[in-house]
N, C-alpha and C positions, 0 to 999 in steps of 0.2 A: 611336329617335332622340329626344333631348331638345332642344326649341326654347326659347331664352332670349328673352323679350320685349325690344323696343327701348325702349319708353316707361318712364321712371323710375318712375312710380307703379305701372305693371304689374309692373316688376321687383321693387319692394318687396313687392307682394302675392304675387308668385311665390315670392320667397325666404321669406316668412312661411309659405306653404303647405308649402314644402320642409322648413322647420324643424319644423312640426307633424308632417309625415310622418315625419321622423327620430325624433321622440319616440315616436310610435305604433309604429314599427318596433322601436325599442329596447325598449319594454314587451313587445311580442310575443316578442322574442328571450328576454327574461328569463323570460316565462311558459313558453316552449318549452324553455328550457335543461335543466330536470330530465329532460324526456323524451329530449332528445338524449343526455344523459349516461347515462341508464339504458339507452339502446339500444346504446351503444358500450362501456360499462364492464362488466367481467366481474363475475359474482356473487362473494360471499366465497370466498376460496381454500379448496379442498378439502384433506382430509388427505393425499391423494396428491400434491398440489402442494407442500404443506409438507414432506412426506417427501423429495421429489425435491430441493427446495431445500437441505434440511439435508445431503443426500448430497453435493451439489455444494460446499457450504461446507466440509465435512470433507475432501473430496478435494483442496481447494486448500491444505490444511495448517493451517487455522484450527480445530484439533480441539477446543479448549476453549470454543468457542462453545456457549452453553446454548440448548437447544430452546425453552425458555419465553421467551427474549428475541427470538425470531423475529418480525419485523414485516413483513407482506406488504402491498403496496399495488398498485393498478393500474399497469401499466407506463406510463411517461411518453411513450414513442415507439412503442409497439406496441399494436394493437387486440386485445382479448381475450387479454391476457397480464398477468403479474404480475412484480413485481420486489422485491428486498430489498437493502439495503446492509449489508455486514459488512466491517469493516476497510477495506482499500483497494479492495474489489471491489464491483461491482454485478452481482447474479445475476438473470437474467431467465428466465422460463419460460412456455410456452404454457398456456392454460386447461386443456387435457386432460393436461398434464404429459408430453407426448410429446417435447418438445424444449426444451432449456435452453441458455443461453449465459452466459459470464462476461466481464465487461468491466472495465477498469481505471478506477477512480474518479479517481485522482490523475494517472496518466500521461497520460490523454487530456484532462485539464482545461486550459483556457486559464489563463494566469498570473493573470488577474484574478479567477478563480472562487473561489479559496480564499486566505485570509490565512495567513501563516506559522504563526499559532497554530492554525488549523484543520488545516493539514498535520501539525503536531506532535501534535494530538489523535488524528488517524487513526493515526499511527505508534504512539503510546502504546497505543491500544486494541489494535492488531495484535500488539504484543509480548506482551500478556496471553493471546492466543489461540493462541500457538504452543506446540508440544510440545518440551520440552528433549531428549527421546530422539532427536530428529532433528538435534540440534546436536552440535558438539564442545565439551564443557564443561570449563573449568578452574575448579574451585570455589575459593572464598575459603578462606584459612587463618585459623581463629579466627572472630571475630564478623564477620558480613557487614555491610558498610557500603553498598556500591553494586553494581549490576549493569550491565555494559557488553555490549551486543550488537553484533557486528561482522560485516559482510559481507566475505568475503575471497576472493581468488584465490590458488591455491596457488603460483603463480609470480610473485607480486607482491613486489617488493623492499621496499616500504614496509610491507607486511604482515609481512614477515620481521623488520623493525625492531621493529614492535609486538610480535611474538611473542617476541622476546628479552627484552621487559620483563615477560612473564607471571609469572615467579617473584616479582618485586617487587610486581606488582599484587596477586597472591594474598595475599602477606604483609600487604598494606595493607588486606585485607578486601574485595577486589573480585572479584566473580564474572564471569568472561569467557566469553561464549557466541559461538561461531563459526557463521555461516551461509555456505553456498556461493554464490559468484557468479563463475563462470568468465567471464572478460572477453570471450572470443571467442564466447560463446554455447554452444548445445547441440550442438557438433560439434568434431571435431579433437582433437589430442593433449591440450590443456589440459583439455577436458571429460572425456576418458577417464581422465586422471590424477586428476581430482577424483572421478570415480566410484570409482576404485581406493581412494582414501582413505576415502570414506564407506561403501564396502562392506566394508572391512577390519574384522576383529573388534576390533582395537586401532587405532581411528582416530587417536589421538594419536601413536602410534609411526609409523603410516603417513604422517601429516602431517610429522613430523620427518624421516622418510626422504626424502620428496619435496622438502623444503626443503634437504636435504643434497645434492640433485642426483641421487638414485637414481631410476631409471626403474622404476616400480611395475608389477607384472603387471596386465594388464587384467582387471577383475572385473565381473560383472553380479550385480545383486541388486535387491530391492525397495528403492528409495532415495528420498530427499527432494530430491535435487539439482535436478531440473527444477522442482519446486514452489518451492524457495528462489530459483532464478534468476528465475522469473516474479514471485515476491513482491518481489524486489529491484527489478525493473523497474517494477512497479506502485507502489512507494514512491518512484519517481523517483530511483533510485540508478544512477549511471553510472560510478563509479570505485571503486577499492579502495585501502586499506581504508576502508569507510564505517562510522563509529561512530554507533550510535543510543543516546542517553542515556535515562534512565528517564522523562524528561518528554516524550520524543518528538522532541526536537531532534537534528539530525544534523550531523556534520562529516566531511568526507572528507579523509584525510591522516594523517600521523604527528605525534604530539605527544610532547614529552619527558615522562618519567615525572612530574616535578614539575608540569608544566602540565596533564597529563591528570588528575591528582588534583584540581587546582583546578576544572577543567571538570566533573568528576564531581560535585563538591560544588555547583557553581553550578546544574547541571541536574538535581539531585535535586528532585523535586516538593515536598519538605518544606522546602527551603532557599531563602532569599531573600538576594540579594547586591546590594550597591549598584553603581551604574554606575561609580564610581571603582574599585572592586575589579575589575570586569569588564574595564576598559580595560588592566589590567596583564597580561592573558593574552596569550600568544604566538599567532602565526598558525601553522597547520600547515605542515609540509614539503609541497611540491608532490607530488601523488600521480599514480598511473597512472590517469588519468581517461578513457582511451580509450572512446569511445562504443560501447556494445554493441548491435548490431542485434537487433531483436525476432525471435524464431523462433517459427513457428506451432506450437501445441500439437497 
């Protein structure tokens, strides 16, 4: 128990003593800090740890990540563990590489943690790490001007409206890349039909058949649908179609062909546009933005 003196002079002397004691304790903590850190921080990551982290990164669909870019640091919330941030994910692993976990960097972030520019930067980096063989690609005709990446649900009406503009977009030099985002999660008819499209040898024809109302035969294969669904959630995508532009900015909804061209131009990293021009752009048609519940991996 601490007793505080009643006499004013004694109080001043007592407070001065406490102040000196605080300084001394602070110095002791500073001197002891390196010892405390060395006792709790793991040693430099082993090759086994790095290899396991790379395996987790590639398994998440970020296949173009370069091993030489791997930066491993002590985990911020675990003792004797490591972590690395790649795209929208935080990968954590124990010191002996026996257990690893992946968490969402953006999905679990409070709104104040990242600025819109930081969100866009993460999305932009992520786009460069994805493999086009896992997508449904509609290549540009002639010289490529822009690349548009779109998360779609095969039963989304606004996605169908965008899909009807594909021929015009291609002729305008736009490469369109589809990623799967079944709005009801990884179960049910919507998910099964998405698998049927992505498992088909001719994904484009299967997608057209599904849009025409045909019920596709259920197929199983080694597919990227689950990866793409979790990727979409980790990028904070809740509706379809969600368009990701080359600078990492996103818009959910359908735009007219003319307005989409303007937005592609504006959100090209090499292009700068005045605020006056920007204000002329239309707003998207309301989309199917039904919240998609997270499903455990």
